Backbone bond lengths (Angstrom), bond angles and torsions (degrees), N, CA, C in turn:
res aa  C-N    CA-C-N  psi(-1)  N-CA   C-N-CA  omega(-1)  CA-C   N-CA-C  phi
1 M - - - 1.542 - - 1.479 107.07 -
2 T 1.277 120.63 132.99 1.488 128.08 176.21 1.491 110.53 -72.00
3 N 1.379 113.82 162.95 1.477 120.36 175.53 1.532 110.37 -57.09
4 Q 1.321 115.26 -43.27 1.465 120.24 -175.89 1.640 110.22 -65.84
5 E 1.338 115.63 -40.99 1.417 116.93 179.80 1.561 111.63 -68.29
6 T 1.325 112.68 -35.51 1.456 119.25 179.22 1.620 109.03 -66.78
7 L 1.329 114.83 -41.77 1.421 120.34 178.40 1.574 108.47 -61.30
8 N 1.332 118.21 -50.31 1.391 122.97 -179.86 1.597 111.03 -57.37
9 A 1.279 115.14 -40.17 1.497 122.29 179.45 1.551 108.19 -61.85
10 N 1.309 114.59 -40.63 1.557 119.81 -173.35 1.484 105.18 -73.57
11 V 1.372 119.24 -37.71 1.520 118.89 176.78 1.452 111.02 -65.34
12 S 1.308 117.70 -36.81 1.455 117.48 177.44 1.560 111.68 -68.20
13 D 1.272 118.96 -37.80 1.432 122.21 171.52 1.517 113.80 -57.27
14 V 1.317 116.63 -46.16 1.464 120.41 179.63 1.621 108.69 -62.96
15 G 1.304 116.87 -39.30 1.468 119.57 176.31 1.588 111.05 -59.53
16 I 1.368 114.70 -44.87 1.477 116.10 178.34 1.533 112.41 -62.66
17 E 1.367 116.98 -38.24 1.454 121.77 -178.67 1.499 111.82 -67.83
18 R 1.378 119.43 -39.09 1.351 122.05 176.76 1.612 111.77 -68.46
19 W 1.339 115.79 -42.22 1.473 119.10 178.80 1.487 110.00 -62.48
20 L 1.301 118.38 -41.26 1.462 122.54 179.58 1.578 110.49 -65.11
21 A 1.333 120.41 -42.27 1.402 125.21 -179.25 1.603 108.02 -61.20
22 R 1.307 113.57 -48.53 1.477 118.54 -179.60 1.503 111.87 -62.67
23 T 1.327 115.14 -41.02 1.473 120.20 178.72 1.523 110.94 -58.62
24 L 1.336 115.53 -50.84 1.432 121.65 -178.92 1.511 111.67 -61.74
25 A 1.273 118.34 -32.23 1.512 122.13 -179.47 1.494 108.45 -70.51
26 V 1.375 118.30 -42.87 1.441 123.42 176.29 1.560 111.80 -64.51
27 I 1.289 119.28 -37.06 1.439 124.84 178.79 1.521 109.12 -67.33
28 A 1.280 112.92 -37.05 1.606 116.08 -176.91 1.480 106.03 -71.42
29 I 1.317 122.97 -44.71 1.454 122.24 -176.70 1.475 110.82 -70.16
30 S 1.319 120.28 -40.69 1.456 125.28 -179.71 1.571 109.69 -67.91
31 A 1.303 118.39 -40.96 1.430 120.93 -178.09 1.558 107.96 -71.69
32 G 1.325 118.96 -38.81 1.347 121.61 179.20 1.525 116.42 -65.68
33 W 1.290 113.47 -29.54 1.493 117.15 -178.58 1.475 112.76 -85.13
34 F 1.314 117.66 -28.46 1.510 123.13 -175.88 1.545 114.98 -107.12
35 V 1.334 116.33 18.87 1.493 116.06 -177.75 1.527 110.24 -64.42
36 P 1.369 120.24 -42.95 1.475 115.85 178.19 1.504 114.45 -59.92
37 E 1.300 115.75 -43.73 1.453 119.98 176.08 1.450 112.99 -62.27
38 F 1.287 123.13 -39.53 1.386 123.34 174.43 1.568 112.77 -62.94
39 Y 1.333 115.97 -37.65 1.440 119.57 -178.99 1.547 108.59 -68.23
40 D 1.301 118.12 -38.84 1.430 122.15 174.22 1.546 113.95 -66.01
41 W 1.297 117.16 -39.70 1.395 124.26 178.71 1.522 111.24 -60.66
42 T 1.345 114.30 -40.74 1.500 118.19 -176.16 1.535 112.17 -69.95
43 G 1.336 117.60 -22.18 1.444 124.23 178.97 1.581 107.16 77.27
44 A 1.282 120.38 22.35 1.473 126.20 178.59 1.532 107.28 -67.24
45 D 1.349 114.14 149.80 1.507 117.82 168.55 1.541 113.06 -122.25
46 Q 1.231 114.02 -173.54 1.510 117.28 -169.63 1.491 110.66 -74.27
47 S 1.399 119.57 -23.02 1.423 116.80 -179.17 1.579 113.26 -89.72
48 R 1.290 118.81 -26.75 1.570 116.01 179.79 1.489 105.09 -156.37
49 P 1.308 116.37 151.89 1.494 120.09 174.81 1.468 109.91 -80.38
50 A 1.357 114.36 158.27 1.461 122.59 -179.36 1.574 108.16 -70.09
51 P 1.274 120.73 153.88 1.406 122.07 -176.52 1.544 110.92 -61.47
52 V 1.309 115.66 -30.54 1.463 118.69 -177.64 1.570 112.44 -63.62
53 V 1.333 115.31 -27.49 1.468 123.98 179.96 1.584 106.55 -63.84
54 S 1.290 116.03 -44.74 1.505 116.33 -178.25 1.472 112.09 -64.70
55 W 1.406 118.43 -39.08 1.361 123.28 177.33 1.528 116.08 -64.22
56 I 1.368 113.01 -38.89 1.446 120.35 176.40 1.548 112.20 -63.59
57 A 1.408 109.85 -42.40 1.460 117.03 -177.83 1.572 109.36 -66.12
58 L 1.346 116.43 -38.72 1.436 120.32 174.58 1.506 115.26 -59.40
59 G 1.392 111.74 -42.00 1.453 120.04 -178.52 1.540 108.78 -66.56
60 I 1.375 120.03 -37.88 1.494 123.25 178.48 1.520 105.56 -63.69
61 L 1.292 121.37 -45.69 1.491 121.57 -177.31 1.477 112.63 -66.61
62 I 1.339 118.99 -34.77 1.418 121.34 174.28 1.550 111.41 -67.97
63 A 1.345 116.60 -42.52 1.475 117.74 172.15 1.470 112.49 -57.73
64 D 1.294 115.12 -41.83 1.574 118.88 179.81 1.528 107.89 -56.47
65 G 1.328 114.94 -44.65 1.465 116.90 -173.98 1.526 108.59 -68.22
66 L 1.302 121.16 -37.35 1.419 122.16 178.02 1.552 110.63 -64.30
67 L 1.323 115.11 -43.24 1.513 117.72 175.67 1.468 112.44 -59.68
68 F 1.333 118.99 -39.61 1.439 120.73 -179.54 1.477 108.84 -66.54
69 L 1.336 118.64 -38.62 1.476 117.39 177.91 1.584 112.72 -69.59
70 L 1.314 114.93 -29.61 1.517 115.73 174.54 1.463 110.44 -66.85
71 L 1.430 116.80 -41.14 1.411 117.69 -179.46 1.555 112.68 -67.52
72 A 1.337 115.29 -35.56 1.514 114.95 176.08 1.450 108.81 -69.42
73 R 1.291 125.70 -32.76 1.426 122.62 174.72 1.529 112.73 -62.61
74 L 1.343 114.03 -49.33 1.497 117.36 176.96 1.479 112.33 -58.71
75 H 1.348 118.71 -32.68 1.442 118.67 -175.27 1.520 110.79 -73.47
76 F 1.388 116.64 -41.95 1.464 119.84 -174.17 1.562 112.03 -83.63
77 S 1.288 115.30 -12.74 1.438 118.54 -179.06 1.569 112.58 -95.62
78 R 1.264 114.08 -9.19 1.512 116.22 -178.79 1.562 110.99 -80.25
79 R 1.264 116.65 127.66 1.502 118.57 -172.65 1.591 109.37 -103.91
80 V 1.282 117.15 -18.43 1.484 118.25 -178.55 1.520 107.64 -107.08
81 H 1.298 117.86 128.67 1.474 120.04 178.17 1.525 111.13 -76.67
82 S 1.353 117.81 152.09 1.354 120.34 173.36 1.522 118.33 -71.56
83 Q 1.227 118.30 149.65 1.480 119.65 -179.26 1.523 114.69 -69.97
84 E 1.356 111.74 -6.15 1.415 118.32 175.02 1.529 114.46 -62.82
85 T 1.373 114.22 -34.02 1.401 120.57 -176.88 1.535 113.85 -59.81
86 S 1.345 117.58 -33.27 1.449 120.12 178.86 1.542 116.40 -74.30
87 K 1.409 112.92 -11.40 1.475 121.35 -179.04 1.457 114.15 -101.27
88 R 1.456 116.23 -2.67 1.387 114.14 -176.08 1.538 114.96 -88.82
89 W 1.207 116.96 161.20 1.504 120.88 175.54 1.551 106.37 -115.28
90 N 1.300 109.80 151.81 1.518 119.49 -175.67 1.482 107.06 -98.04
91 F 1.353 111.46 155.60 1.477 116.44 177.12 1.512 113.42 -76.63
92 S 1.246 122.46 143.62 1.374 126.75 -173.39 1.489 114.79 -127.21
93 V 1.254 124.16 178.50 1.487 124.58 178.66 1.582 108.45 -58.79
94 L 1.261 116.44 -37.30 1.428 121.18 179.71 1.512 115.41 -58.84
95 H 1.411 111.50 -43.65 1.478 117.67 175.23 1.530 110.60 -65.21
96 I 1.259 119.55 -37.71 1.426 119.13 177.34 1.551 113.78 -66.50
97 L 1.322 117.11 -39.09 1.453 123.05 176.36 1.543 108.42 -64.86
98 M 1.327 118.68 -39.09 1.456 119.22 178.06 1.487 112.53 -68.12
99 S 1.290 119.16 -34.85 1.425 123.92 178.11 1.521 107.59 -68.65
100 M 1.249 122.08 -40.38 1.416 123.23 -178.03 1.532 110.69 -70.15
101 T 1.325 114.99 -36.09 1.505 124.08 175.14 1.510 106.32 -60.41
102 C 1.231 118.99 -50.06 1.584 122.00 176.57 1.432 114.70 -51.11
103 V 1.422 111.50 -50.85 1.462 116.83 177.94 1.464 117.50 -57.57
104 A 1.390 111.15 -42.78 1.488 118.15 176.10 1.498 114.32 -62.95
105 V 1.369 115.45 -38.53 1.449 116.89 -178.22 1.577 108.84 -71.77
106 F 1.356 114.76 -36.58 1.498 119.55 177.16 1.494 111.20 -60.14
107 L 1.351 117.88 -44.26 1.486 120.67 -176.63 1.611 104.12 -68.44
108 M 1.240 118.76 -38.17 1.515 120.20 -175.56 1.625 106.01 -65.59
109 L 1.345 114.68 -50.00 1.439 116.17 177.01 1.497 112.03 -57.53
110 A 1.276 122.20 -41.03 1.426 123.50 -177.18 1.522 110.78 -62.80
111 R 1.308 114.55 -32.83 1.486 120.22 -178.68 1.511 111.59 -79.08
112 L 1.339 114.16 -35.77 1.565 118.44 -176.93 1.476 107.73 -81.42
113 T 1.311 123.21 -34.92 1.430 125.24 -177.98 1.481 114.48 -112.47
114 S 1.270 120.14 -98.11 1.446 126.96 173.04 1.520 110.55 -151.85
115 M 1.293 116.29 161.87 1.446 123.73 176.38 1.574 108.24 -61.18
116 Q 1.317 118.29 -43.67 1.410 121.38 -177.56 1.568 110.49 -58.90
117 I 1.269 117.75 -49.77 1.487 125.23 -177.82 1.523 107.76 -66.44
118 A 1.336 117.83 -42.59 1.498 117.67 174.66 1.551 112.91 -61.73
119 C 1.354 120.77 -41.57 1.372 122.84 -179.49 1.487 112.16 -70.92
120 R 1.363 119.45 -30.32 1.491 120.82 174.61 1.516 110.48 -69.53
121 L 1.321 117.99 -37.07 1.483 124.60 175.68 1.568 107.95 -63.06
122 L 1.276 114.21 -46.09 1.449 118.05 179.62 1.492 113.48 -62.56
123 Q 1.384 115.97 -38.73 1.413 116.51 175.14 1.508 115.84 -64.42
124 A 1.368 113.47 -36.27 1.494 115.38 174.96 1.528 110.65 -66.41
125 V 1.344 120.24 -36.38 1.478 120.95 179.66 1.547 108.77 -63.64
126 V 1.400 115.57 -47.14 1.407 120.33 -177.50 1.500 110.93 -63.52
127 L 1.331 120.64 -40.43 1.470 124.35 173.81 1.549 110.62 -59.44
128 S 1.232 116.08 -42.77 1.528 120.55 -178.23 1.574 109.13 -66.71
129 I 1.330 112.60 -38.54 1.546 115.48 177.77 1.528 108.91 -65.41
130 G 1.375 115.55 -45.23 1.466 119.53 177.62 1.513 114.04 -58.95
131 I 1.349 118.13 -34.37 1.481 121.05 177.61 1.570 107.09 -69.57
132 W 1.342 113.16 -43.62 1.486 116.90 -175.46 1.570 108.00 -63.80
133 I 1.282 121.12 -41.41 1.507 125.64 179.35 1.507 107.74 -63.51
134 A 1.392 119.61 -40.41 1.407 121.28 178.71 1.579 113.33 -65.52
135 V 1.334 113.74 -35.40 1.531 116.78 175.47 1.441 110.07 -76.39
136 R 1.363 122.38 -36.90 1.391 125.54 -175.90 1.565 112.11 -72.21
137 F 1.257 112.51 -42.13 1.540 118.06 -176.82 1.542 108.83 -124.39
138 P 1.365 115.77 96.90 1.346 121.56 -173.14 1.509 119.94 -55.88
139 W 1.337 117.70 -29.77 1.357 120.68 -176.71 1.655 110.05 -70.07
140 T 1.260 118.82 -14.31 1.421 121.76 -178.10 1.586 111.84 -88.78
141 R 1.233 118.39 -10.27 1.500 123.72 -176.48 1.531 112.49 -55.27
142 F 1.308 113.41 -55.72 1.405 118.21 -176.05 1.559 110.30 -68.49
143 R 1.341 116.62 -34.92 1.506 118.78 178.66 1.537 113.75 -66.65
144 I 1.363 114.33 -40.78 1.456 119.11 -177.47 1.637 105.97 -67.68
145 A 1.248 115.75 -46.06 1.526 117.00 -179.14 1.448 108.41 -67.24
146 W 1.290 124.13 -33.30 1.470 128.31 178.13 1.550 108.56 -62.13
147 I 1.347 115.56 -44.69 1.425 120.72 -177.07 1.464 109.28 -64.64
148 A 1.370 116.89 -44.36 1.452 122.24 177.61 1.524 114.20 -58.87
149 L 1.379 113.56 -37.08 1.456 119.49 176.75 1.558 108.32 -65.96
150 L 1.262 118.02 -46.30 1.507 118.39 -175.33 1.586 108.19 -67.60
151 Q 1.303 118.22 -30.56 1.438 118.97 177.63 1.573 113.50 -66.22
152 F 1.288 117.57 -41.91 1.417 121.78 -164.17 1.571 113.07 -110.81
153 A 1.340 119.62 -27.43 1.399 120.00 179.55 1.538 115.18 -57.28
154 P 1.351 119.84 -34.24 1.421 118.77 176.46 1.532 117.04 -60.83
155 F 1.277 117.20 -1.49 1.504 125.37 -177.60 1.512 108.36 -113.59
156 L 1.300 124.09 14.32 1.380 124.41 -179.86 1.506 113.80 -60.48
157 W 1.304 115.01 -29.86 1.443 122.12 -178.84 1.504 114.28 -59.56
158 V 1.447 117.15 -22.99 1.344 122.03 -176.31 1.538 111.88 -66.68
159 F 1.403 114.16 -32.81 1.478 118.48 175.89 1.516 111.68 -72.86
160 R 1.258 118.49 -22.19 1.468 124.04 -179.25 1.570 109.22 -73.97
161 Q 1.330 114.31 -40.08 1.478 117.67 -168.82 1.578 108.33 -120.83
162 M 1.237 117.57 34.76 1.518 122.39 178.90 1.580 107.31 -63.75
163 G 1.209 123.53 -27.71 1.506 125.09 -178.43 1.531 109.76 -72.65
164 V 1.339 118.14 -21.05 1.401 120.69 179.43 1.522 113.41 -77.04
165 F 1.264 117.01 -23.92 1.545 120.85 -172.12 1.565 104.97 -91.22
166 S 1.364 109.41 137.55 1.450 116.93 179.33 1.505 112.92 -75.12
167 N 1.355 117.21 -27.65 1.421 121.06 -179.81 1.523 110.24 -113.66
168 T 1.305 117.35 66.82 1.491 121.32 -175.84 1.527 110.48 -64.47
169 A 1.344 114.97 -44.77 1.477 117.26 -175.28 1.584 108.93 -60.93
170 G 1.299 116.21 -44.08 1.423 120.59 -178.25 1.574 110.93 -62.74
171 L 1.354 116.83 -39.13 1.389 123.49 178.97 1.511 110.91 -62.04
172 L 1.303 115.87 -43.17 1.506 119.57 -179.96 1.543 107.22 -67.67
173 V 1.301 122.14 -38.49 1.422 122.43 178.79 1.507 111.54 -55.80
174 F 1.379 113.00 -43.89 1.474 120.02 -172.82 1.548 112.07 -95.75
175 F 1.358 119.48 11.64 1.479 124.85 179.11 1.504 109.27 -57.65
176 T 1.426 116.74 -45.35 1.451 117.07 -176.42 1.557 111.02 -75.05
177 S 1.260 122.72 6.95 1.472 122.35 177.05 1.476 108.71 -116.99
178 L 1.280 123.21 -2.12 1.450 125.95 -175.43 1.503 118.86 -66.28
179 P 1.295 119.69 -31.05 1.517 121.33 -175.44 1.588 113.39 -56.76
180 T 1.322 118.37 -22.78 1.455 119.66 178.82 1.514 111.95 -110.68
181 L 1.346 118.01 25.71 1.416 124.30 179.32 1.519 112.05 -52.14
182 L 1.300 112.35 -45.55 1.598 117.38 -173.62 1.500 111.72 -62.51
183 P 1.279 121.70 -56.69 1.434 119.20 174.29 1.507 115.99 -58.49
184 A 1.244 115.34 -41.63 1.459 118.59 -179.75 1.492 114.72 -66.27
185 A 1.368 117.07 -24.02 1.436 121.01 178.18 1.490 114.98 -64.30
186 F 1.361 117.32 -20.02 1.487 116.99 174.41 1.506 112.96 -75.81
187 F 1.405 118.24 -11.88 1.424 120.98 -176.70 1.474 112.73 -121.44
188 V 1.376 118.23 -32.92 1.466 120.77 -175.94 1.444 111.95 -79.56
189 Q 1.316 115.33 135.06 1.491 119.79 179.24 1.534 107.97 -94.98
190 A 1.282 119.93 -176.50 1.413 125.16 -178.65 1.488 116.13 -66.19
191 N 1.351 114.99 -28.97 1.400 120.12 -173.18 1.576 108.21 -75.48
192 R 1.364 116.11 158.71 1.401 123.79 -170.38 1.553 109.83 -77.93
193 E 1.333 121.71 -14.40 1.388 127.40 -173.18 1.454 111.37 -71.24
194 D 1.413 120.91 -31.06 1.384 126.81 -176.88 1.570 111.55 -91.24
195 Q 1.311 117.51 -2.30 1.397 118.89 -174.88 1.613 114.01 -75.47
196 W 1.322 116.21 -3.91 1.428 116.77 174.31 1.483 115.28 -64.16
197 L 1.369 117.96 -20.91 1.403 121.83 -179.32 1.445 111.29 -68.27
198 L 1.372 119.76 -32.87 1.451 122.03 175.70 1.574 111.56 -60.88
199 T 1.384 111.23 -43.25 1.472 113.41 176.72 1.464 114.53 -65.36
200 L 1.326 117.54 -38.61 1.518 117.70 179.53 1.469 111.22 -67.43
201 L 1.314 114.76 -41.51 1.542 113.95 -175.32 1.552 110.91 -70.18
202 T 1.325 115.94 -32.17 1.464 119.28 -179.31 1.499 109.71 -72.13
203 T 1.313 115.23 -41.49 1.468 122.39 177.36 1.565 109.83 -61.47
204 T 1.344 117.41 -46.70 1.358 121.03 176.88 1.542 113.97 -59.92
205 E 1.272 116.85 -47.00 1.479 123.99 173.23 1.476 114.97 -51.14
206 F 1.297 113.52 -44.05 1.479 121.65 -176.27 1.537 107.17 -71.47
207 A 1.401 116.62 -47.08 1.456 117.44 -179.65 1.537 112.07 -61.50
208 I 1.314 121.38 -42.69 1.485 121.65 175.85 1.471 110.21 -56.88
209 C 1.341 120.99 -47.97 1.457 125.80 -178.77 1.535 111.89 -60.96
210 V 1.312 114.83 -41.38 1.591 121.24 175.49 1.553 104.36 -57.28
211 W 1.327 118.61 -47.82 1.425 121.83 -179.46 1.564 112.42 -58.94
212 L 1.357 112.93 -45.65 1.464 121.61 178.27 1.542 110.64 -63.43
213 S 1.294 115.26 -33.91 1.512 115.96 -178.55 1.493 109.05 -69.15
214 Y 1.372 116.96 -27.86 1.486 117.81 177.57 1.498 111.02 -76.78
215 L 1.337 115.81 -27.46 1.535 116.84 -179.37 1.387 116.90 -74.82
216 G 1.374 120.41 -28.16 1.474 122.26 179.76 1.486 111.94 157.93
217 P 1.324 116.28 167.13 1.490 123.62 -178.50 1.469 112.93 -68.92
218 K 1.353 121.37 -45.04 1.426 122.78 178.20 1.582 115.18 -61.42
219 R 1.284 114.37 -40.52 1.472 118.58 174.09 1.492 112.09 -65.76
220 T 1.452 116.84 -39.54 1.395 118.91 175.22 1.542 113.60 -62.52
221 L 1.345 119.34 -38.72 1.404 124.87 177.74 1.495 108.18 -62.59
222 A 1.318 118.08 -48.70 1.471 121.40 177.33 1.500 111.71 -54.37
223 G 1.313 119.13 -51.69 1.462 121.19 172.87 1.475 113.18 -54.66
224 G 1.335 117.05 -43.90 1.447 121.46 -177.26 1.465 112.30 -60.49
225 I 1.337 117.84 -41.70 1.457 124.61 176.92 1.496 112.21 -56.74
226 F 1.390 113.40 -45.31 1.470 117.81 -179.57 1.536 112.13 -68.39
227 V 1.304 112.68 -38.09 1.481 118.12 -175.57 1.524 108.22 -66.14
228 L 1.344 116.77 -47.60 1.468 123.93 -175.30 1.532 108.17 -61.36
229 T 1.352 117.81 -44.42 1.484 120.51 -175.30 1.546 106.28 -65.12
230 L 1.306 119.94 -47.72 1.435 124.55 179.44 1.498 112.19 -57.94
231 S 1.353 117.80 -41.56 1.497 124.66 -173.61 1.583 103.65 -71.52
232 V 1.258 116.80 -44.56 1.481 118.20 -173.98 1.467 108.74 -66.66
233 F 1.398 121.32 -45.95 1.337 121.11 175.17 1.601 114.82 -63.19
234 S 1.235 115.60 -39.25 1.515 119.15 173.15 1.543 112.18 -61.30
235 S 1.314 118.59 -42.20 1.377 123.36 174.28 1.516 114.77 -53.64
236 F 1.389 112.75 -47.62 1.452 118.90 -178.48 1.536 105.80 -64.67
237 V 1.305 120.66 -43.91 1.405 120.66 -178.12 1.496 110.75 -60.04
238 L 1.349 117.07 -47.39 1.490 121.15 177.94 1.466 112.85 -56.67
239 N 1.355 121.13 -39.43 1.412 123.78 178.19 1.508 109.64 -65.28
240 A 1.227 118.13 -39.15 1.491 122.84 178.51 1.462 109.48 -67.53
241 L 1.312 120.38 -42.10 1.530 119.74 -179.91 1.492 108.60 -69.97
242 M 1.333 122.75 -33.37 1.432 118.67 -175.26 1.481 110.63 -77.24
243 R 1.375 119.04 -7.15 1.474 118.74 176.61 1.535 111.62 -91.17
244 M 1.311 117.41 -9.02 1.428 121.05 179.24 1.485 114.18 -69.77
């Protein structure tokens, strides 16, 4: 393959990546706005979901698998490395020490105050780091904003139907923790004391995706697919819980 053919192939790969990113953003916004209508359309009730819900969920997971295979193909077929690699910095012992210090401070705050307060402070720190990375490395700005969109856009319906919920203020407080409601539901109980886990999981998810956005577009897309799937499923579960 000549250099010109390789360059053309890379340009085509970039076009596919951009198209996929925009498509996922549109899906996130559309799904987030029409979750209540989708719930009504399926005919699900509070006790169990309709059979069509399971088939749609299975279809989403299959589509995710196909997208992952597409990204893997794009990754291994690319011959020219991005110019981003020359601008990156590598982790050093100092970064490891800083990470360990943050973990120690987090554990100390959790012991002195509460897990929820410590997780909220951790969320603020991760957000600040994400903003710093976006400022320091311009190519990550769109990716980080895109990840945040995929995390929270599936919950747009919450603002449409806030009057329906009895605990609107509490729902707004925990809005920034909702994207990981589904996995946290296996551990979080009804009481408010256990809800720190939602904040911790959402913060961890965002931190990992910020790191992926720094590593490259295909890794960011892979993380975005996972984030969007988890947020859509969590949004559906929240809508079902709010109807009880």
